[in-house]
Every structure is written in structure tokens, then in C-alpha cells.
C-alpha positions in Angstrom: 1.6 13.0 9.1 -0.5 16.0 7.7 -1.2 13.8 4.5 -2.5 10.8 6.4 -4.8 13.1 8.3 -5.8 14.5 5.1 -6.7 11.5 3.7 -8.4 10.4 6.7 -10.6 13.3 6.9 -11.5 13.4 3.1 -12.5 9.4 3.6 -14.8 10.8 6.6 -16.6 13.7 4.5 -16.5 12.4 1.1 -17.3 8.8 2.0 -19.0 8.1 5.1 -21.0 11.1 5.7 -22.6 11.1 1.9 -23.2 7.4 2.7 -25.2 8.4 5.5 -27.1 11.1 3.8 -28.2 8.6 1.1 -29.1 6.1 3.6 -31.6 9.0 4.9 -32.8 10.1 1.5 -33.4 6.4 0.5 -35.4 6.2 3.8 -33.3 3.3 5.1 -32.8 4.9 8.2 -34.7 7.9 9.8 -33.1 11.3 9.9 -32.5 10.9 13.7 -30.5 7.8 12.8 -28.6 9.6 10.0 -27.4 12.2 12.7 -26.4 9.6 14.8 -24.8 7.3 12.1 -22.6 11.0 10.9 -21.5 12.0 14.4 -20.6 8.2 14.7 -18.8 8.2 11.6 -17.2 11.6 12.2 -15.5 10.2 15.7 -15.1 6.8 15.0 -14.6 6.7 11.4 -11.1 8.1 11.5 -10.0 5.8 14.3 -10.8 2.7 12.2 -9.4 4.0 8.7 -6.2 5.6 10.3 -3.8 2.7 9.4 -5.7 2.6 5.7 -5.0 6.2 5.6 -1.5 6.0 6.1 -1.3 3.5 3.2 -3.0 5.9 1.0 -0.8 8.9 1.9 2.4 6.5 1.2 1.0 5.4 -2.1 0.3 9.2 -3.0 3.7 10.1 -1.8 5.1 7.3 -4.1 3.2 8.3 -6.9 3.7 11.9 -7.0 7.2 12.4 -5.5 9.2 9.2 -6.3 12.9 11.1 -6.5 12.0 12.6 -2.8 12.3 8.5 -1.1 15.6 7.7 0.3 16.1 4.7 -2.1 15.5 6.5 -5.2 17.8 9.6 -4.0 20.6 7.0 -3.9 19.8 5.5 -7.1 19.6 9.0 -8.8 22.8 10.2 -7.0 24.7 7.2 -8.5 23.3 8.3 -12.0 24.6 11.8 -11.5 28.1 10.5 -10.9 28.2 8.6 -14.2 27.5 11.7 -16.2 
């Protein structure tokens, strides 16, 4: 669960908030609008991105720790028995 929460936090802080700041810097939004956008992104963004962050977390876990997955442990155990 912490991995999905970490992905969710990272997406909000490093994607949505900078997008809001760029919109303000480019003067497409007023700075008051940027504040509203960033607050909305901080509260609504994680709720909307929750399924996507779980997918990212599962992908990260699969790529970094493939032998920790139950299916691969069985295959690895069968490999060890043959030796």
C-alpha cells in the first residue's frame, strides 16, 4: 500500500503542481486560479489517480523484485530442486 501512496504523492507533487505553476507563469491562469488548481489537484488528484498509481506500483514491484512474486518463487524453487 505504501508504494501506491508514494506513486500517488509523486504524481501530484512532480506532475500536477508543476503544471499549475507553469500555467500561472505562462499567464494562462491568474495566480489565484493557480492556487485553486493546486489545492484541487492536491485533494482531487490522488482520488482520480488511485487506480493508475496501483498499476504503477505493481509494475515497479514486478520490475525491481521479480523473484519476490509468488509465481516466480515456485519456478525458482523447482529450479533449485533440480540442482
